C-alpha positions in Angstrom: 41.5 48.3 20.0 44.7 47.4 17.8 43.9 45.0 14.6 46.9 42.7 15.7 44.8 41.4 18.5 44.4 37.7 17.8 40.8 36.4 18.4 40.4 32.4 20.2 37.2 30.9 20.2 38.0 27.8 22.4 36.6 24.5 21.9 36.3 21.6 24.1 38.9 21.2 26.6 39.4 25.1 26.5 36.5 26.3 28.3 39.5 28.5 29.9 43.0 29.6 28.5 45.0 28.7 32.0 47.7 30.9 29.7 46.2 33.9 29.5 46.8 36.8 31.7 43.4 38.3 31.9 43.4 42.1 31.5 40.0 42.2 31.8 36.5 40.2 31.0 33.3 42.0 28.3 29.5 40.5 28.0 29.5 42.2 24.6 26.2 42.8 23.2 24.8 41.5 20.0 22.1 41.5 18.0 21.8 38.0 18.1 21.8 37.5 21.7 24.1 36.4 24.3 27.5 34.8 24.1 28.2 31.3 24.5 30.4 33.7 27.7 31.8 36.7 28.8 34.7 37.7 26.2 37.7 37.4 27.8 40.9 40.5 26.9 45.0 39.8 27.8 47.8 38.3 26.7 48.9 34.8 25.9 52.7 35.3 26.0 53.5 38.3 24.3 50.5 38.1 21.8 47.1 40.6 22.7 44.3 38.0 22.6 40.5 38.3 23.0 39.4 34.9 24.0 35.8 33.3 24.1 35.1 29.4 24.9 33.0 28.2 22.0 30.9 25.9 24.6 30.5 28.2 27.6 32.7 28.8 30.8 31.8 25.2 31.9 31.5 23.7 28.5 27.7 23.4 29.3 26.5 24.4 25.3 26.2 20.9 23.1 27.9 22.2 19.3 24.2 22.1 18.1 23.0 24.9 20.6 25.9 27.4 20.3 24.9 30.6 19.3 27.1 31.3 16.4 26.0 34.3 15.2 26.3 36.0 18.5 30.1 34.8 19.2 30.8 35.6 15.8 29.4 39.2 15.8 31.2 39.8 19.3 34.6 39.9 17.8 33.4 42.3 14.8 31.4 44.0 17.4 35.3 44.8 19.6 37.2 45.1 16.7 39.3 41.7 16.4 39.6 41.0 12.9 41.4 37.8 12.8 40.1 34.8 14.6 41.4 31.4 15.2 38.7 28.7 15.8 40.4 25.5 18.0 38.5 22.4 17.7 38.8 18.9 19.1 38.4 16.3 16.1 38.5 13.2 15.1 41.0 11.8 12.8 39.8 10.3 9.4 42.3 10.2 7.0 45.8 7.8 7.9 48.1 11.0 8.7 45.7 12.6 11.2 46.4 10.0 13.8 45.3 11.3 17.6 47.9 14.0 19.0 48.1 15.5 15.5 47.5 19.5 15.2 45.9 20.2 11.8 45.4 23.6 10.1 42.5 22.6 7.9 41.8 24.4 4.5 38.9 23.3 3.2 35.4 22.4 4.7 32.3 20.1 4.2 29.2 20.9 5.9 26.9 18.1 7.0 25.1 20.1 9.6 21.3 21.3 10.0 18.9 23.3 11.3 21.4 26.1 13.1 21.3 29.8 12.7 24.0 29.7 9.6 23.6 33.3 8.1 23.2 37.1 8.9 21.5 37.7 5.5 18.2 36.3 6.0 16.1 39.6 7.0 15.5 42.9 6.3 16.9 42.1 2.8 17.0 44.8 -0.5 18.8 41.9 -2.1 19.8 38.3 -2.0 23.4 38.3 -0.7 25.6 35.4 -1.6 29.6 35.1 -0.4 31.9 33.3 -1.9 33.1 30.4 0.3 35.6 28.5 -2.4 38.3 28.4 -0.1 36.6 28.9 3.6 39.1 29.8 5.6 41.5 32.9 5.5 44.8 31.9 3.6 47.2 34.8 5.1 46.0 33.8 8.8 46.5 30.2 7.7 49.5 30.6 6.6 50.9 33.2 9.6 49.6 30.2 11.7 52.0 27.9 10.1 54.7 30.1 10.0 54.5 30.4 13.9 53.8 27.0 14.6 57.4 26.3 12.7 58.8 29.3 14.9 57.8 27.6 18.2 59.3 23.9 16.6 55.8 22.4 16.8 54.5 20.3 13.6 51.0 21.3 12.2 49.6 20.0 9.0 48.8 22.6 6.7 45.9 20.7 4.9 43.0 19.3 5.3 39.2 19.1 5.1 37.1 19.2 7.5 33.8 17.2 8.0 31.6 19.5 10.2 28.8 17.3 11.7 25.8 18.0 13.9 26.5 16.2 17.2 25.9 16.4 20.1 26.3 12.1 19.4 29.5 10.8 17.8 29.2 9.8 14.5 28.4 5.8 13.1 31.3 3.9 11.5 29.3 4.1 8.1 29.2 7.8 8.4 33.0 7.8 8.5 33.2 5.9 5.4 30.8 8.3 3.7 32.8 11.1 5.5 35.9 9.5 3.9 34.7 8.9 0.2 33.5 12.5 0.1 37.2 13.6 1.0 37.0 14.5 4.7 40.2 14.0 6.7 38.8 15.0 10.1 35.1 15.4 11.6 34.1 17.8 14.1 31.0 19.6 15.3 31.2 23.0 15.4 33.3 24.4 12.0 30.2 25.4 10.6 28.4 27.7 10.7 31.2 29.4 12.3 33.5 29.8 9.4 30.6 30.8 7.1 29.7 33.4 9.4 33.1 34.7 9.9 33.1 35.2 6.2 29.8 37.1 6.4 31.4 39.9 8.4 34.8 40.0 6.8 36.8 38.3 9.6 40.1 37.0 8.5 39.1 33.0 10.1 41.3 29.8 10.3 40.8 26.7 12.0 43.1 25.0 14.2 42.1 21.5 15.2 43.2 18.9 17.5 42.8 15.2 16.6 41.8 13.7 19.8 41.1 10.1 18.7 40.3 7.9 15.6 36.9 8.5 14.0 34.2 5.9 14.7 35.3 2.8 13.4 38.7 3.3 12.4 40.1 2.8 16.0 40.4 -0.1 18.2 36.8 -0.6 20.2 34.6 2.2 21.4 35.5 5.9 21.4 36.2 6.8 25.2 36.4 10.0 26.8 39.8 8.9 28.5 41.3 8.4 25.1 40.1 11.6 24.1 41.1 13.6 27.5 44.6 12.2 27.2 45.7 13.1 23.3 43.8 16.4 24.3 46.1 17.4 27.3 48.9 16.7 25.1 47.9 18.5 22.1 46.9 21.5 23.9 50.2 22.1 24.8 51.5 22.7 21.6 48.7 24.2 20.1 48.9 26.9 22.4 52.5 27.2 21.9 52.2 27.6 17.8 49.6 30.6 18.4 51.5 32.2 21.2 54.1 32.6 18.5 51.8 34.5 16.1 53.7 37.7 18.3 56.4 36.8 16.3 55.2 36.6 12.8 
């Protein structure tokens, strides 16, 4: 498979990539069990793509039960070297208003009890990866350039706070995350990013802000609000990704 194929992990609201011209589907075998769904290979405009819905074909897998190891391993197995992890997130910082697109450059991990490493069995020595910069800067910059080519505005930096889910956060938790320096909050950013680094994949985050985080908006968070902003942002996000073919 060409190294120019871009892997896309679809988050909430992207169980199906309607614009993808599918050429084949493959349920990749991994040492870590089953993927969330069969991997789909095809083209998004002129861009060769390997697409995997993180939460399953029918959005049936909650964030804390996603088999992140199998999903990431599968991209490595089929020869994909660059992966964009899409995510629907809540906005914490003032500039992360609903509808915003963000290519995060940092992450804070609040998750627990997830299978978060490939390096835990049959080791001859303990292995530590450098995670100072959790996302692949080359792919981040390529994604930002593609967005500019497509005329899509993307905030080029931000800290993603990864929470356990599946419940949404309390207002107090969001205040703590703001003090910690988090700009956006989601439930799937980790261990996905770290696993990609362990396998030396070039991985970037592409977040769609679909609501204000708990306590920052007016009233409770509703699915109606989330779906409205998700629908608006998704088209712009996919236009930006498709433009990777021109970078």
